[in-house]
N, C-alpha and C positions, 0 to 999 in steps of 0.2 A: 504494500500500500504506500502510495506516495504522500509524503508529508508536505503540507503547504505552509509556507511562512506567513505569519500575520502581516497584514499591510502596514507599511510604515506610517507613522503619524503624519497626518496632513493638516496643514494650517488652513482651516475653513473659516471664513468671516460670516457670522450670522447677525451682524448689526442691523441689516435691512430686512431680516427675515420676519415673516408674519406667522402667527399661530393659526391653526385651523386647517380645514381641508384644502387640498390643492384645487379641486373643482368645487365651486360654490353650489350649494343645494338649489334645486328648483324652487322658485317662489310658490308659496301655497302648499308646500309639502313638509311634513315633519317626520323625522326619523324616530321610530319607536321599536320596542321589542315586544313581540306578541307570540303567544303559544297557539299553534293551530294543530288540528288533528293531522296525523300522518297521511290519512286518506285525502285530505284537502290538498296538502302539498304535493302528493303524488299526482293527483288529478291535474293540477295546474302545470306542474313540471312536464307531465306527459303531453299536455296541450302544446307547450312550447317546443317540445321535441318533435312532435308531429308537424308543427308549422315550420320546422327547419331553423328554429332559433328565436330568440327574443328574451323577454324577461318575465318570469313567472310572477314576480311581485306586481308588475304592471297589470297582468291579467287579473290578479286578485283584487287590486284597486279598482279596475274597470268593473268587475263583477259586483263589488260593494256599491259603487256609484250607480250602477244599473238598478240594484235593489232599492236604493234610496229614491231614485226617480220613479220607479214602479209604485212604491208606497205613496209617494206624493200624488201620482196620477190617480191611484185608487181612491185616495181621500178626496180629491177634486171631483171625481165621478160620484162618490157617495154624497158629497155636499150638493151637487147639482140635482141629484135624484131627490134628496130631502126637500130642496127648494121647490122643485116641480110638483112634488106630491103634497106639500103643505096645504095648498088651497083645497085639495080634494079631502084631505084628512079633516080640515076644519069644517068643510061643508057637510060631511057625513057625521061628524062628531066623534071620530075615532081619536084616541090618545094612546100613548105608550104606557101610561100609568093606570093602575086599577083605581076605581073610585074609592073614596074614603069609606064608603059604606061596606065594601067587601074586603077591604084591606085587613089582613090578619086572619080572615076566616077561610076555611077550606071550601072548595067548590061544592062538595057534597053537603056541607053543613049549613 
Protein backbone atom coordinates (compact mmCIF):
# COMPACT_ATOMS: atom_id res chain seq x y z
CA UNK A 1 0.00 0.00 0.00
CA UNK A 2 1.40 3.38 -0.99
CA UNK A 3 1.67 5.95 1.75
CA UNK A 4 0.65 9.47 0.90
CA UNK A 5 2.29 12.41 2.50
CA UNK A 6 0.18 15.05 4.16
CA UNK A 7 -0.20 18.20 2.13
CA UNK A 8 2.19 20.87 3.17
CA UNK A 9 0.74 23.88 4.97
CA UNK A 10 -0.77 26.46 2.63
CA UNK A 11 -1.18 30.06 3.56
CA UNK A 12 -4.82 30.79 2.66
CA UNK A 13 -6.29 34.23 3.23
CA UNK A 14 -9.85 34.10 4.60
CA UNK A 15 -10.20 37.83 5.33
CA UNK A 16 -12.84 38.35 2.59
CA UNK A 17 -14.59 35.00 3.13
CA UNK A 18 -18.30 34.86 3.93
CA UNK A 19 -20.09 32.30 6.08
CA UNK A 20 -22.96 30.31 4.73
CA UNK A 21 -23.78 28.23 1.68
CA UNK A 22 -21.95 28.75 -1.59
CA UNK A 23 -25.24 28.69 -3.50
CA UNK A 24 -27.92 30.86 -1.88
CA UNK A 25 -31.23 29.09 -1.18
CA UNK A 26 -34.25 29.75 -3.38
CA UNK A 27 -36.49 32.48 -2.00
CA UNK A 28 -39.67 31.17 -0.44
CA UNK A 29 -38.15 27.82 0.56
CA UNK A 30 -36.98 26.66 3.98
CA UNK A 31 -34.62 23.81 4.72
CA UNK A 32 -36.12 21.42 7.28
CA UNK A 33 -35.60 17.93 8.59
CA UNK A 34 -38.63 15.64 8.28
CA UNK A 35 -39.29 11.97 8.84
CA UNK A 36 -41.21 10.22 6.08
CA UNK A 37 -42.24 6.61 5.65
CA UNK A 38 -39.80 4.57 3.60
CA UNK A 39 -42.63 3.72 1.22
CA UNK A 40 -43.14 7.44 0.50
CA UNK A 41 -39.45 7.99 -0.20
CA UNK A 42 -39.23 4.83 -2.33
CA UNK A 43 -42.25 5.93 -4.36
CA UNK A 44 -40.86 9.37 -5.19
CA UNK A 45 -37.31 8.11 -5.77
CA UNK A 46 -38.69 5.50 -8.18
CA UNK A 47 -40.65 8.20 -10.00
CA UNK A 48 -37.43 10.19 -10.47
CA UNK A 49 -35.60 7.08 -11.65
CA UNK A 50 -38.33 6.24 -14.19
CA UNK A 51 -38.27 9.83 -15.43
CA UNK A 52 -34.55 9.56 -16.03
CA UNK A 53 -33.47 11.95 -13.34
CA UNK A 54 -34.59 14.86 -11.27
CA UNK A 55 -35.08 15.58 -7.61
CA UNK A 56 -37.40 13.47 -5.48
CA UNK A 57 -37.68 16.29 -2.93
CA UNK A 58 -39.12 18.57 -5.62
CA UNK A 59 -41.69 15.88 -6.47
CA UNK A 60 -42.69 15.61 -2.81
CA UNK A 61 -43.02 19.40 -2.62
CA UNK A 62 -45.14 19.43 -5.81
CA UNK A 63 -47.40 16.68 -4.42
CA UNK A 64 -47.92 18.65 -1.20
CA UNK A 65 -48.69 21.85 -3.12
CA UNK A 66 -51.20 19.96 -5.29
CA UNK A 67 -52.89 18.65 -2.15
CA UNK A 68 -53.17 22.18 -0.72
CA UNK A 69 -54.64 23.50 -3.98
CA UNK A 70 -57.08 20.59 -4.16
CA UNK A 71 -58.25 21.25 -0.60
CA UNK A 72 -58.70 24.95 -1.37
CA UNK A 73 -60.71 24.11 -4.47
CA UNK A 74 -62.92 21.66 -2.56
CA UNK A 75 -63.62 24.29 0.08
CA UNK A 76 -64.48 26.85 -2.63
CA UNK A 77 -66.91 24.39 -4.25
CA UNK A 78 -68.48 23.57 -0.89
CA UNK A 79 -68.95 27.27 -0.14
CA UNK A 80 -70.52 27.87 -3.57
CA UNK A 81 -72.94 24.97 -3.06
CA UNK A 82 -73.89 26.28 0.40
CA UNK A 83 -74.56 29.75 -1.02
CA UNK A 84 -76.64 28.36 -3.89
CA UNK A 85 -78.68 26.09 -1.63
CA UNK A 86 -79.27 28.63 1.15
CA UNK A 87 -82.34 30.25 -0.48
CA UNK A 88 -83.91 26.82 -1.00
CA UNK A 89 -83.16 25.78 2.58
CA UNK A 90 -84.72 28.98 3.91
CA UNK A 91 -87.74 28.67 1.63
CA UNK A 92 -88.46 25.10 2.69
CA UNK A 93 -87.59 25.78 6.32
CA UNK A 94 -84.82 23.18 6.60
CA UNK A 95 -81.93 23.70 9.01
CA UNK A 96 -78.89 21.69 10.09
CA UNK A 97 -79.90 21.84 13.75
CA UNK A 98 -82.64 19.92 15.49
CA UNK A 99 -85.37 22.03 17.01
CA UNK A 100 -85.08 22.87 20.70
CA UNK A 101 -88.19 20.81 21.31
CA UNK A 102 -86.58 17.54 20.21
CA UNK A 103 -83.03 18.25 21.39
CA UNK A 104 -81.84 15.65 23.87
CA UNK A 105 -84.78 13.29 23.26
CA UNK A 106 -84.55 10.06 21.33
CA UNK A 107 -86.50 9.69 18.10
CA UNK A 108 -88.56 6.88 19.54
CA UNK A 109 -89.29 8.77 22.76
